N, CA, C and O atoms as a CHARMM CRD file, in Angstrom:
* protein
*
  224
    1    1 UNK  N    -18.37000 -12.74400 -18.70000 PROA 1      0.00000
    2    1 UNK  CA   -17.82300 -13.67900 -17.73300 PROA 1      0.00000
    3    1 UNK  C    -16.64300 -13.00200 -17.01000 PROA 1      0.00000
    4    1 UNK  O    -15.73000 -12.49800 -17.66400 PROA 1      0.00000
    5    2 UNK  N    -16.65600 -12.98900 -15.68500 PROA 2      0.00000
    6    2 UNK  CA   -15.57200 -12.34500 -14.93800 PROA 2      0.00000
    7    2 UNK  C    -14.24500 -13.09600 -15.07400 PROA 2      0.00000
    8    2 UNK  O    -14.21000 -14.31500 -15.24100 PROA 2      0.00000
    9    3 UNK  N    -13.17800 -12.34300 -14.99900 PROA 3      0.00000
   10    3 UNK  CA   -11.83000 -12.90900 -15.07800 PROA 3      0.00000
   11    3 UNK  C    -11.33300 -13.15400 -13.65000 PROA 3      0.00000
   12    3 UNK  O    -10.62300 -12.32400 -13.08200 PROA 3      0.00000
   13    4 UNK  N    -11.70600 -14.28000 -13.08500 PROA 4      0.00000
   14    4 UNK  CA   -11.42300 -14.58400 -11.67700 PROA 4      0.00000
   15    4 UNK  C     -9.93300 -14.57000 -11.35000 PROA 4      0.00000
   16    4 UNK  O     -9.56100 -13.96300 -10.34600 PROA 4      0.00000
   17    5 UNK  N     -9.04600 -15.20500 -12.14100 PROA 5      0.00000
   18    5 UNK  CA    -7.62100 -15.18400 -11.77100 PROA 5      0.00000
   19    5 UNK  C     -7.04600 -13.76800 -11.69200 PROA 5      0.00000
   20    5 UNK  O     -6.32800 -13.45300 -10.74300 PROA 5      0.00000
   21    6 UNK  N     -7.34300 -12.92200 -12.65700 PROA 6      0.00000
   22    6 UNK  CA    -6.81300 -11.56000 -12.60200 PROA 6      0.00000
   23    6 UNK  C     -7.40900 -10.77400 -11.44800 PROA 6      0.00000
   24    6 UNK  O     -6.71100  -9.98200 -10.81400 PROA 6      0.00000
   25    7 UNK  N     -8.67800 -10.97900 -11.16900 PROA 7      0.00000
   26    7 UNK  CA    -9.29900 -10.28700 -10.04300 PROA 7      0.00000
   27    7 UNK  C     -8.63200 -10.72800  -8.73800 PROA 7      0.00000
   28    7 UNK  O     -8.37400  -9.90200  -7.86300 PROA 7      0.00000
   29    8 UNK  N     -8.35500 -12.02100  -8.60700 PROA 8      0.00000
   30    8 UNK  CA    -7.73700 -12.53800  -7.38800 PROA 8      0.00000
   31    8 UNK  C     -6.33300 -11.97400  -7.18400 PROA 8      0.00000
   32    8 UNK  O     -5.96100 -11.62500  -6.06300 PROA 8      0.00000
   33    9 UNK  N     -5.55500 -11.88300  -8.25800 PROA 9      0.00000
   34    9 UNK  CA    -4.20900 -11.30600  -8.13300 PROA 9      0.00000
   35    9 UNK  C     -4.27700  -9.85000  -7.70100 PROA 9      0.00000
   36    9 UNK  O     -3.51500  -9.41700  -6.83700 PROA 9      0.00000
   37   10 UNK  N     -5.17700  -9.10600  -8.29400 PROA 10     0.00000
   38   10 UNK  CA    -5.34800  -7.69200  -7.93000 PROA 10     0.00000
   39   10 UNK  C     -5.74500  -7.56900  -6.46300 PROA 10     0.00000
   40   10 UNK  O     -5.18600  -6.76100  -5.72100 PROA 10     0.00000
   41   11 UNK  N     -6.70600  -8.37000  -6.06100 PROA 11     0.00000
   42   11 UNK  CA    -7.19700  -8.33100  -4.69100 PROA 11     0.00000
   43   11 UNK  C     -6.08500  -8.69600  -3.70100 PROA 11     0.00000
   44   11 UNK  O     -5.97300  -8.06700  -2.64900 PROA 11     0.00000
   45   12 UNK  N     -5.27300  -9.68900  -4.01600 PROA 12     0.00000
   46   12 UNK  CA    -4.16300 -10.08600  -3.15200 PROA 12     0.00000
   47   12 UNK  C     -3.17300  -8.93700  -3.00000 PROA 12     0.00000
   48   12 UNK  O     -2.70600  -8.65700  -1.89600 PROA 12     0.00000
   49   13 UNK  N     -2.85900  -8.27900  -4.09700 PROA 13     0.00000
   50   13 UNK  CA    -1.90200  -7.17700  -4.03800 PROA 13     0.00000
   51   13 UNK  C     -2.35800  -6.06200  -3.12500 PROA 13     0.00000
   52   13 UNK  O     -1.56600  -5.53200  -2.34500 PROA 13     0.00000
   53   14 UNK  N     -3.62800  -5.69900  -3.21200 PROA 14     0.00000
   54   14 UNK  CA    -4.16900  -4.63600  -2.35800 PROA 14     0.00000
   55   14 UNK  C     -4.25100  -5.05800  -0.90200 PROA 14     0.00000
   56   14 UNK  O     -3.95500  -4.27400   0.00000 PROA 14     0.00000
   57   15 UNK  N     -4.65100  -6.28700  -0.68300 PROA 15     0.00000
   58   15 UNK  CA    -4.93400  -6.75300   0.66500 PROA 15     0.00000
   59   15 UNK  C     -3.68900  -7.22600   1.40900 PROA 15     0.00000
   60   15 UNK  O     -3.57700  -7.01500   2.61700 PROA 15     0.00000
   61   16 UNK  N     -2.73700  -7.87200   0.69600 PROA 16     0.00000
   62   16 UNK  CA    -1.59000  -8.50600   1.36400 PROA 16     0.00000
   63   16 UNK  C     -0.25800  -8.05900   0.77800 PROA 16     0.00000
   64   16 UNK  O      0.65500  -7.68900   1.51500 PROA 16     0.00000
   65   17 UNK  N     -0.14800  -8.09300  -0.52900 PROA 17     0.00000
   66   17 UNK  CA     1.13400  -7.86300  -1.18400 PROA 17     0.00000
   67   17 UNK  C      1.77800  -6.53000  -0.85700 PROA 17     0.00000
   68   17 UNK  O      2.97600  -6.47000  -0.58200 PROA 17     0.00000
   69   18 UNK  N      0.99700  -5.46000  -0.88400 PROA 18     0.00000
   70   18 UNK  CA     1.52100  -4.12400  -0.59900 PROA 18     0.00000
   71   18 UNK  C      2.16200  -4.06200   0.78100 PROA 18     0.00000
   72   18 UNK  O      3.24900  -3.50900   0.94800 PROA 18     0.00000
   73   19 UNK  N      1.47500  -4.63800   1.77200 PROA 19     0.00000
   74   19 UNK  CA     1.98100  -4.58900   3.14300 PROA 19     0.00000
   75   19 UNK  C      3.21400  -5.45700   3.31900 PROA 19     0.00000
   76   19 UNK  O      4.09000  -5.12600   4.11800 PROA 19     0.00000
   77   20 UNK  N      3.29900  -6.56000   2.58900 PROA 20     0.00000
   78   20 UNK  CA     4.49200  -7.40700   2.64900 PROA 20     0.00000
   79   20 UNK  C      5.70000  -6.67400   2.07100 PROA 20     0.00000
   80   20 UNK  O      6.80700  -6.77300   2.60000 PROA 20     0.00000
   81   21 UNK  N      5.48200  -5.94600   0.99300 PROA 21     0.00000
   82   21 UNK  CA     6.56900  -5.15100   0.40400 PROA 21     0.00000
   83   21 UNK  C      7.04600  -4.10700   1.40000 PROA 21     0.00000
   84   21 UNK  O      8.25200  -3.91500   1.56000 PROA 21     0.00000
   85   22 UNK  N      6.11900  -3.42600   2.07500 PROA 22     0.00000
   86   22 UNK  CA     6.52200  -2.42700   3.07600 PROA 22     0.00000
   87   22 UNK  C      7.31200  -3.06600   4.21300 PROA 22     0.00000
   88   22 UNK  O      8.29100  -2.48600   4.68300 PROA 22     0.00000
   89   23 UNK  N      6.90400  -4.24800   4.66100 PROA 23     0.00000
   90   23 UNK  CA     7.65000  -4.93900   5.72800 PROA 23     0.00000
   91   23 UNK  C      9.07300  -5.26700   5.29200 PROA 23     0.00000
   92   23 UNK  O     10.01300  -5.07000   6.06300 PROA 23     0.00000
   93   24 UNK  N      9.24500  -5.76000   4.08200 PROA 24     0.00000
   94   24 UNK  CA    10.58000  -6.08300   3.57000 PROA 24     0.00000
   95   24 UNK  C     11.42300  -4.81800   3.47500 PROA 24     0.00000
   96   24 UNK  O     12.60100  -4.82400   3.83300 PROA 24     0.00000
   97   25 UNK  N     10.82500  -3.74400   2.99800 PROA 25     0.00000
   98   25 UNK  CA    11.56100  -2.48700   2.88000 PROA 25     0.00000
   99   25 UNK  C     11.98300  -1.97600   4.25100 PROA 25     0.00000
  100   25 UNK  O     13.10100  -1.48800   4.41300 PROA 25     0.00000
  101   26 UNK  N     11.08800  -2.08700   5.24800 PROA 26     0.00000
  102   26 UNK  CA    11.43600  -1.68100   6.61400 PROA 26     0.00000
  103   26 UNK  C     12.56700  -2.54700   7.16900 PROA 26     0.00000
  104   26 UNK  O     13.49900  -2.03800   7.79000 PROA 26     0.00000
  105   27 UNK  N     12.47800  -3.85800   6.94100 PROA 27     0.00000
  106   27 UNK  CA    13.50600  -4.77500   7.44000 PROA 27     0.00000
  107   27 UNK  C     14.88600  -4.43000   6.90000 PROA 27     0.00000
  108   27 UNK  O     15.88400  -4.59400   7.60100 PROA 27     0.00000
  109   28 UNK  N     14.95300  -3.96100   5.67500 PROA 28     0.00000
  110   28 UNK  CA    16.23200  -3.65700   5.03200 PROA 28     0.00000
  111   28 UNK  C     16.53000  -2.15900   4.97900 PROA 28     0.00000
  112   28 UNK  O     17.48100  -1.72800   4.32700 PROA 28     0.00000
  113   29 UNK  N     15.70800  -1.37400   5.66900 PROA 29     0.00000
  114   29 UNK  CA    15.86900   0.08500   5.74200 PROA 29     0.00000
  115   29 UNK  C     15.96600   0.72200   4.35500 PROA 29     0.00000
  116   29 UNK  O     16.82400   1.56600   4.09500 PROA 29     0.00000
  117   30 UNK  N     15.06300   0.29400   3.47600 PROA 30     0.00000
  118   30 UNK  CA    15.00300   0.84300   2.12200 PROA 30     0.00000
  119   30 UNK  C     13.89900   1.88900   2.04700 PROA 30     0.00000
  120   30 UNK  O     12.88500   1.79600   2.73900 PROA 30     0.00000
  121   31 UNK  N     14.10900   2.86000   1.21700 PROA 31     0.00000
  122   31 UNK  CA    13.05400   3.85600   0.99400 PROA 31     0.00000
  123   31 UNK  C     12.64600   3.79700  -0.47400 PROA 31     0.00000
  124   31 UNK  O     13.40700   3.35600  -1.33500 PROA 31     0.00000
  125   32 UNK  N     11.43500   4.25100  -0.73000 PROA 32     0.00000
  126   32 UNK  CA    10.92600   4.21900  -2.10500 PROA 32     0.00000
  127   32 UNK  C      9.83600   5.25700  -2.25500 PROA 32     0.00000
  128   32 UNK  O      9.34200   5.81200  -1.27300 PROA 32     0.00000
  129   33 UNK  N      9.47600   5.50600  -3.47900 PROA 33     0.00000
  130   33 UNK  CA     8.36500   6.39800  -3.78400 PROA 33     0.00000
  131   33 UNK  C      7.20100   5.57300  -4.29200 PROA 33     0.00000
  132   33 UNK  O      7.38300   4.65500  -5.09200 PROA 33     0.00000
  133   34 UNK  N      6.00100   5.90100  -3.82800 PROA 34     0.00000
  134   34 UNK  CA     4.79800   5.22100  -4.26300 PROA 34     0.00000
  135   34 UNK  C      3.79500   6.25100  -4.74200 PROA 34     0.00000
  136   34 UNK  O      3.71100   7.34600  -4.18500 PROA 34     0.00000
  137   35 UNK  N      3.05300   5.91900  -5.74500 PROA 35     0.00000
  138   35 UNK  CA     1.94200   6.75400  -6.19500 PROA 35     0.00000
  139   35 UNK  C      0.72600   6.36700  -5.35400 PROA 35     0.00000
  140   35 UNK  O      0.28200   5.21900  -5.37600 PROA 35     0.00000
  141   36 UNK  N      0.20300   7.32300  -4.62500 PROA 36     0.00000
  142   36 UNK  CA    -0.92300   7.06400  -3.73500 PROA 36     0.00000
  143   36 UNK  C     -2.06500   7.99600  -4.11600 PROA 36     0.00000
  144   36 UNK  O     -1.84500   9.15400  -4.47100 PROA 36     0.00000
  145   37 UNK  N     -3.26200   7.48800  -4.04100 PROA 37     0.00000
  146   37 UNK  CA    -4.44700   8.27700  -4.33400 PROA 37     0.00000
  147   37 UNK  C     -4.56800   9.40000  -3.30200 PROA 37     0.00000
  148   37 UNK  O     -4.73600   9.13800  -2.11100 PROA 37     0.00000
  149   38 UNK  N     -4.48300  10.63600  -3.75900 PROA 38     0.00000
  150   38 UNK  CA    -4.54600  11.79500  -2.87100 PROA 38     0.00000
  151   38 UNK  C     -5.85700  11.90700  -2.13300 PROA 38     0.00000
  152   38 UNK  O     -5.88700  12.39200  -1.00200 PROA 38     0.00000
  153   39 UNK  N     -6.94400  11.46900  -2.74700 PROA 39     0.00000
  154   39 UNK  CA    -8.25200  11.50700  -2.07800 PROA 39     0.00000
  155   39 UNK  C     -8.26500  10.58500  -0.87000 PROA 39     0.00000
  156   39 UNK  O     -8.87400  10.91000   0.14900 PROA 39     0.00000
  157   40 UNK  N     -7.61100   9.45900  -0.96600 PROA 40     0.00000
  158   40 UNK  CA    -7.55300   8.51800   0.15700 PROA 40     0.00000
  159   40 UNK  C     -6.79700   9.13800   1.32700 PROA 40     0.00000
  160   40 UNK  O     -7.18800   8.96300   2.48100 PROA 40     0.00000
  161   41 UNK  N     -5.72800   9.85300   1.03900 PROA 41     0.00000
  162   41 UNK  CA    -4.95200  10.50900   2.09900 PROA 41     0.00000
  163   41 UNK  C     -5.74400  11.65700   2.71000 PROA 41     0.00000
  164   41 UNK  O     -5.75800  11.82700   3.92900 PROA 41     0.00000
  165   42 UNK  N     -6.39900  12.44000   1.86900 PROA 42     0.00000
  166   42 UNK  CA    -7.20000  13.56400   2.36300 PROA 42     0.00000
  167   42 UNK  C     -8.36200  13.08300   3.22200 PROA 42     0.00000
  168   42 UNK  O     -8.78700  13.77500   4.14800 PROA 42     0.00000
  169   43 UNK  N     -8.86800  11.90500   2.91500 PROA 43     0.00000
  170   43 UNK  CA   -10.00600  11.35100   3.65400 PROA 43     0.00000
  171   43 UNK  C     -9.63700  10.96200   5.07900 PROA 43     0.00000
  172   43 UNK  O    -10.45900  11.08900   5.98700 PROA 43     0.00000
  173   44 UNK  N     -8.39800  10.48600   5.28900 PROA 44     0.00000
  174   44 UNK  CA    -7.97700  10.06200   6.63200 PROA 44     0.00000
  175   44 UNK  C     -6.48900  10.35900   6.84000 PROA 44     0.00000
  176   44 UNK  O     -5.67700   9.43400   6.88500 PROA 44     0.00000
  177   45 UNK  N     -6.12700  11.63700   6.96700 PROA 45     0.00000
  178   45 UNK  CA    -4.70900  11.99000   7.10400 PROA 45     0.00000
  179   45 UNK  C     -4.05600  11.43500   8.37300 PROA 45     0.00000
  180   45 UNK  O     -2.88400  11.06100   8.34200 PROA 45     0.00000
  181   46 UNK  N     -4.78400  11.37500   9.47800 PROA 46     0.00000
  182   46 UNK  CA    -4.18400  10.86600  10.72100 PROA 46     0.00000
  183   46 UNK  C     -3.82600   9.39200  10.57900 PROA 46     0.00000
  184   46 UNK  O     -2.74800   8.97500  11.00400 PROA 46     0.00000
  185   47 UNK  N     -4.71100   8.60100   9.99100 PROA 47     0.00000
  186   47 UNK  CA    -4.43200   7.17500   9.79000 PROA 47     0.00000
  187   47 UNK  C     -3.26800   6.99000   8.82900 PROA 47     0.00000
  188   47 UNK  O     -2.44700   6.09100   9.00900 PROA 47     0.00000
  189   48 UNK  N     -3.19700   7.83600   7.81200 PROA 48     0.00000
  190   48 UNK  CA    -2.10600   7.74300   6.84400 PROA 48     0.00000
  191   48 UNK  C     -0.77100   7.96700   7.52600 PROA 48     0.00000
  192   48 UNK  O      0.17700   7.21700   7.29000 PROA 48     0.00000
  193   49 UNK  N     -0.67900   8.98500   8.36700 PROA 49     0.00000
  194   49 UNK  CA     0.58600   9.25400   9.06000 PROA 49     0.00000
  195   49 UNK  C      0.91700   8.18300  10.08500 PROA 49     0.00000
  196   49 UNK  O      2.08900   7.92900  10.36000 PROA 49     0.00000
  197   50 UNK  N     -0.10600   7.55200  10.65300 PROA 50     0.00000
  198   50 UNK  CA     0.13200   6.46200  11.60200 PROA 50     0.00000
  199   50 UNK  C      0.72400   5.25900  10.87400 PROA 50     0.00000
  200   50 UNK  O      1.67800   4.64700  11.35500 PROA 50     0.00000
  201   51 UNK  N      0.15900   4.92000   9.71300 PROA 51     0.00000
  202   51 UNK  CA     0.63800   3.75900   8.96100 PROA 51     0.00000
  203   51 UNK  C      1.95700   4.02500   8.25400 PROA 51     0.00000
  204   51 UNK  O      2.75900   3.10700   8.08000 PROA 51     0.00000
  205   52 UNK  N      2.19400   5.26900   7.84200 PROA 52     0.00000
  206   52 UNK  CA     3.39000   5.63300   7.09300 PROA 52     0.00000
  207   52 UNK  C      4.05600   6.82400   7.76200 PROA 52     0.00000
  208   52 UNK  O      3.97700   7.93700   7.24200 PROA 52     0.00000
  209   53 UNK  N      4.70900   6.62200   8.90100 PROA 53     0.00000
  210   53 UNK  CA     5.27100   7.73800   9.66200 PROA 53     0.00000
  211   53 UNK  C      6.37100   8.52100   8.91100 PROA 53     0.00000
  212   53 UNK  O      6.58900   9.69800   9.19700 PROA 53     0.00000
  213   54 UNK  N      7.03900   7.89600   7.98500 PROA 54     0.00000
  214   54 UNK  CA     8.09100   8.59200   7.26200 PROA 54     0.00000
  215   54 UNK  C      7.59700   9.34500   6.03500 PROA 54     0.00000
  216   54 UNK  O      8.38800   9.93800   5.30100 PROA 54     0.00000
  217   55 UNK  N      6.30400   9.31900   5.81800 PROA 55     0.00000
  218   55 UNK  CA     5.74700   9.94000   4.60600 PROA 55     0.00000
  219   55 UNK  C      5.70300  11.46100   4.76100 PROA 55     0.00000
  220   55 UNK  O      5.37700  11.99400   5.82200 PROA 55     0.00000
  221   56 UNK  N      6.03800  12.13000   3.67600 PROA 56     0.00000
  222   56 UNK  CA     5.92100  13.57900   3.64500 PROA 56     0.00000
  223   56 UNK  C      5.55200  14.03300   2.27700 PROA 56     0.00000
  224   56 UNK  O      5.40400  15.23300   2.04300 PROA 56     0.00000
Protein backbone atom coordinates (compact mmCIF):
# COMPACT_ATOMS: atom_id res chain seq x y z
CA UNK A 1 0.00 0.00 0.00
CA UNK A 2 1.52 3.37 -1.00
CA UNK A 3 2.26 5.98 1.64
CA UNK A 4 0.27 8.85 0.12
CA UNK A 5 1.00 11.54 2.79
CA UNK A 6 4.77 11.07 2.60
CA UNK A 7 4.69 10.95 -1.19
CA UNK A 8 2.68 14.19 -1.26
CA UNK A 9 5.12 15.99 1.03
CA UNK A 10 8.06 14.88 -1.09
CA UNK A 11 6.31 15.92 -4.28
CA UNK A 12 5.43 19.36 -2.83
CA UNK A 13 9.03 19.96 -1.82
CA UNK A 14 10.35 19.22 -5.30
CA UNK A 15 7.62 21.06 -7.14
CA UNK A 16 6.99 24.12 -4.91
CA UNK A 17 8.93 24.18 -1.65
CA UNK A 18 12.43 24.39 -3.13
CA UNK A 19 11.52 27.39 -5.28
CA UNK A 20 9.82 29.16 -2.37
CA UNK A 21 12.99 28.77 -0.30
CA UNK A 22 15.05 30.26 -3.15
CA UNK A 23 12.65 33.23 -3.40
CA UNK A 24 12.93 33.93 0.34
CA UNK A 25 16.70 33.68 0.17
CA UNK A 26 16.78 36.10 -2.78
CA UNK A 27 14.46 38.53 -0.97
CA UNK A 28 16.81 38.62 2.02
CA UNK A 29 20.04 38.39 -0.02
CA UNK A 30 21.07 35.16 1.69
CA UNK A 31 23.40 32.62 0.19
CA UNK A 32 23.55 28.91 0.88
CA UNK A 33 25.00 25.66 -0.32
CA UNK A 34 22.80 22.96 -1.82
CA UNK A 35 23.60 19.40 -2.80
CA UNK A 36 22.52 19.07 -6.42
CA UNK A 37 22.57 16.02 -8.64
CA UNK A 38 25.55 16.53 -10.95
CA UNK A 39 23.92 14.51 -13.73
CA UNK A 40 21.00 16.94 -13.79
CA UNK A 41 23.39 19.88 -14.21
CA UNK A 42 25.43 18.09 -16.88
CA UNK A 43 22.22 17.30 -18.76
CA UNK A 44 21.20 20.97 -19.10
CA UNK A 45 24.00 23.36 -18.06
CA UNK A 46 22.52 26.40 -19.85
CA UNK A 47 19.17 26.04 -18.06
CA UNK A 48 20.97 25.54 -14.75
CA UNK A 49 22.90 28.80 -15.13
CA UNK A 50 19.73 30.61 -16.20
CA UNK A 51 17.83 29.46 -13.10
CA UNK A 52 20.80 29.85 -10.74
CA UNK A 53 22.95 32.71 -12.08
CA UNK A 54 25.09 32.91 -8.94
CA UNK A 55 26.00 29.23 -9.04
CA UNK A 56 29.60 28.22 -9.55
